N, C-alpha and C positions, 0 to 999 in steps of 0.2 A: 627870393624863394619860399615857396610855402610851406607849411606844414600841419599837417592830420595827424596833429600826435594823438596819443591813446584814443583810437574809433575801439571802438567795442562793438561787438556782435549783438544782437536782440536777441529776446529770449524763441525760441523755437529749433526746428531743425533747418539747417541748410538746405539751400538748392542749388541744385547744378546746373552748368548754363548747357543749353540744350543744342549742341553741335556736336558732331561727331568726330572721332580720333582717327589717326592716320596710321595708327602701327607706330615703329620703330625707323632704323633706319632708313633713309633713303638714296640712290643713289645720289641725287641732288646733293644731299648733306656730305655724303663722302666727296664728290668733288668737291665739292666750297672749301675743303679740308686739305683738299691737295694742290688747289688755285692758290691758298692761302700761305701752305709749305714754299710752295713757288714761289710767293711774294718774300717770303723772309730772308729765302737765297738769291733773288734779285735785289737785293737790300741795299749795298754797295753797289753795285754796278747801274742802277737807278741813280743815283746820288751823281756818281761819276758821270753820266751823260748829261746831268742839271748842271753838274759844276763845267764841262765843257764849253759848254752853250754861256754859262756868265763869262769864262775867261775870253772866250771868242767875242762875243759883245763888245767888253771894257777891251781889248786889245784892239777893236776899231774904231772908240776914241779917237779925238785929236790928240796928240801928245802933249800937247799942254795940260789936257784937260789930265791926259793919265798922270801925270807929274805932280799937282795937285796930291793926290792919295793912292797912290799905284803901289807903292812900298806899303803901306796898310792895307788896304783891301789886299792883295796879292799874301803877305802874309796871313791875313784874318781867315782867307779863305784853304791856305794851307793848312792851319791849325785845324778849321773844320773839316777836313778830310779826314785829321786823324780820329776825331772823335767821332765822326762817321763810322769809321775803322772797328772803334773799340765796340760802338752799337751791335753792327756786325760781324762779331767776335760772341757778344753773348747771345745772337740770335743763331749763331752756328752751335754755340753748344746743345740750347734748347733743341734744335731739331736733331742734333746728334742723339738723343735722349730716342726720339721715336724713330730715327733710322736704325738702331739696334733690337729695338722692341720692347723696350723696358720704358716707353715714355707713356705708357695712360691705356685709353681704348684700342683696341684693333682695329678700331677706324681711323686713328688716327697715324696707325702703321699702315695701312691699305693705300690711304689715301692719295700717296705721290706715286702710285701702280698704275693709277686709273689714270688711262688717256684719253678715253672716248668721252664724246661729248653727247647727250641727246639733242636731237635738232629740233623735239618740239618745246627745248628750255632754252628760252633767247638769252636767259641770265647769265650764259656762260660765253657768250658770242660776242668780239668785236674787243675793239681798244677799252670802251666802256668800265666793262668789267675788271679788266688787269689794272685798269687805274686808279677805281676804287679802291681795291686791295692794298696797292701803293699807298694811297693817302692813309689805310688804316695802320701799317706796319709803322710809317712815319709817325704818327699821330701816339700811338701807344705806348712809346718812353715817356710820354708826358702822365700817363697813365701808371705805370710804373715808376714815375716820381708820386704823384699823390698819394700809392698804396703802401708802398715797401721802400719809403728812404725816410731818413731822421730829417733833413730838408721840407718831406712835408708834412710831416708831423702837425705843423698849424694849422695848413688846409684840410687835412681828415678830419681833426677836432672840434671843427667848426660843425662838422653831422655828423661826423661819430657819435661824441659825444652826447649830443641833446637825443638823440635814438637810445645808446645804452644807458641814459638816466630815468627815460620813459619807459623802455623795456624791463630795469626794475621795479619802476613801481607799477607795472602791471603786473608784474610776478607775484606781488606780496600782493597785488588786493587781486588775483585770483583764487590766491593761497587762502586768502579770510572768505572768500567767499564759498568754498568748499564746504559741505554738509558733512563729509566724513571725518570721522576721529581722527584719522591718517592723514596728516597735509601732504598734499605735493611736494617732495622734494625737489630740490633746484633741478640735479641729472635730468629727473623726470618732464621737467619742461620743454617742451617741444618748440622749437621756432623756425621758420623757412626767411630766406633771405634770396628772392628769386632777384635776378638781374643784376649778382655780386659783382661786374668785373672781375680783379685778379683774386679775389678772398677773403682781401683783410678784412673784411668786417663781419663775414660768418666768423672769423675765426677769433676775434674780439669779441664776439659773443660767447662762443668757447670757452675761451678766458672769463666769465664771468660763470663758467660752470653750469652751463645749460648745455640740453643738446640740439644742436643746429646745424641743417642739410643749406647747402648755397648751390643753387641754380645760374646756370649761364647758357646764354646760347651764340654767343659770339666765339667763333672758332680760335679765333689770336689770342684771345682775352682764357680762353679753355686751356689752349699750351702754355701760355705764359704761366698761368696758376699752378698747373699741376708742374712744370719746372722750379717754380720758387718753393711750393709746399714740398715736396717729395721729393726730387732730382739734384737739386744743389748741393749736395755731398759729395766729401772726399769718397774712396772705398774704404777709409778709417772710421768714418762716421762724420768727418769734419764738416763744418758749415764753410760751405765754399762763398766769398761775396764776389761780386763782380761789380766794373764801374762802368758806368752807363753816361752820356751827356744828351740828358731829357732834350732839351731846347736847342738842338745843333743844326735843326735841317729849319730851323723860326727866321724868317728873314725880316718882319717888320716891327716897328716898335722895340729895337733894340738901342739901347742906353750905352754900351760898350760892348769892345770885341769880347771881353771877360766874363758877362753877363751869358753871351751868347755858349761859351763852353762852359757853363756851369756842370760841375760835374760830380756825381752822387754813387755809393755805396749801398747795395742790393744784395741780399735782403737785408734791412738793417735791425732784424731783430731773427733768431729762432724760431721757425715755426715750429718746431717739436716743444720749446718751452712755453708757448703760446698755448699751445694744447693741451701740455700737461701742468698748467699752471692751477687746475683745482682739478678736485677729483670725480669721476662719475660721467660727466656728459659727453656723448659720442660727436663728431662731426665727419659730415660725408658733402659731397659732392654732386652733385645731377646736371647730365649734360642735356641738352636739348630744351626746346621753345617752351615757354612757361605754363600756356594753356595746355598744349597737347601732353605734356609730361605729367601732367596734375591730376589730369581726365579722368582716371580711372576710378572705381569705386573706392578702392582701399585709401586712396587721399582724402576722401569726405571726412570734415569734423577728425579731422587727424592731428592737428596743430593747434596749439594754443596762444601762439603769436604769429602775427606775418610781417616783417619787417624790409621798409622798402626803400632804397637811398635814388634818388636821381634815376627812377624806374619808369612811373606811369607815363611817361611820356615817349618813351619807347614805343607803346602801342600802337597799331592798324586802330585797333580799335577797344579804345580806352573803357568802354564799359562792359565788355567783354572780362577783360583784368579785375575789374571790381565785383562781377558776379563769382568769378575764380576765387578771387581771395576768400572770398564770405563762404562762399562751399567748403573751402579748405580749414576753416576756423571752425573749434568745438564752440557748445553755446557759452557764452561768454569771452570767448579769445578775445585777442586784441590785435587790431592792424594799426601800426606806427608807421609814419610814411615822411620825409621830408626830400623836397627836391620840385625843380621848375615845372613850368607847361614849356618847354619849349620842342613843341612835337617834330621828332624825326623824317615822318613822311608831308609833313605839311606842304612844300614845295616840290613834291615831287609827280611827274609828270607822269609815271606808268604804275603805282605804287599808291590803290585808295588811302585813306584816312578819314578816322572823325577826330576833330580837334577842340573839345568844349572849353568853354572858360570856364575860371573856379569856380563862379556862382550855379552853374550848369554842371560841373561834377560834383559840388556838395548837394544837389539835387538828387542827384543818381544814387550818391553812397548814402544817401537818407532813404529812398525806396526801395533798394536794394535791402538793406535790414539792417546796417549800422544805427547804432546810438553813438554821437557822436558826443564824447566825454569831457570834452573840452575845445574850445572856439580856435575857431584856425590861426596859426602866429607864424611870424613871419620870420625870419633870421638870416643874415646877409651872409654869404660863402662865395667863395671862387672854388672852380674846378678843374682841376689839371691846370691850372694855371703858373706862367712863371711872373715869379715873383716882384722880377725885376722891370717886368716889361712898363713900357710907358703908358700902354694898355692895358686896362684891367678893368675885365668884365666880371660883372660882380649879380648874384640872383638875389633878388632883396624879397 
């Protein structure tokens, strides 16, 4: 994994990308939320369909082959179904917040009632869209594991701690370069965290006393982050913890049935305690596409730091991301990044994208106007990975 650590803006006013905005929530965005909510409801039934297919195939094996391991396999699959049912309960509790209207933005509540499909938008037609959404729901428990469990702390620390350490240094550097007699206070230091997933990284930044805004465009991530940050409390205000099985639907490279059934309690901490750990700083979340959400004039030169983690390679046009980040920063502000270049659309037949090498990316960063304060460094870190898996993907 490469890290552009402590990247500061050059002197002068930031420029803004030369593309037009698209306004507020579109039908397509509302429809996306509705489809994702439907996928969450179908999580249990989707697994049961897969389970029946596995059982049918196993029962078609010769009796001698079934006898070798049949008792173990059937018991493991029964246990897996119990774990999936527990995950489905977590999703049901989350959806209940939106169904009763207290879960978040109006679009999240209205989405479930939007049944029409715009004929001009092929994104919402056919089996491929449903399967893509179901795949996201299956994988999201690994993201919850990464951000909101005790067991995921070691993985989080591999990326969050370097970012937070650099952010602390950049805050002190920015304070020392201020000419005014009144030094910038910690709570006045504004940090933007695009692609923030389930919200843990911006909350950790807030714990350091800074004002932070997270930005996320993934509908499922937005729903779950809002649930964990705001809705997982009893009517008396007591934190409610939920049991999930993050790797229960994994089928490959499993050492034992017990590893597959690893269960975790979420959230591992009370979000209110993190947010109130220090005085002053504000915490907020912005839902929407990064470039579109921060295109307006009020966002330019408005942030002291932009912190990105596993974010750059989510872009169709990574150059536009870099231009946008530059435009957002005040003079002397910092961009701190960590993450690989595993471009999300590189193999897509339907979505065009630009995939730059690290060398090319650094040229763009320089020519856009950044001063690279510290050379690129490399750290090894997994992402939402099963720690017990026989196969470990490590970004280096």
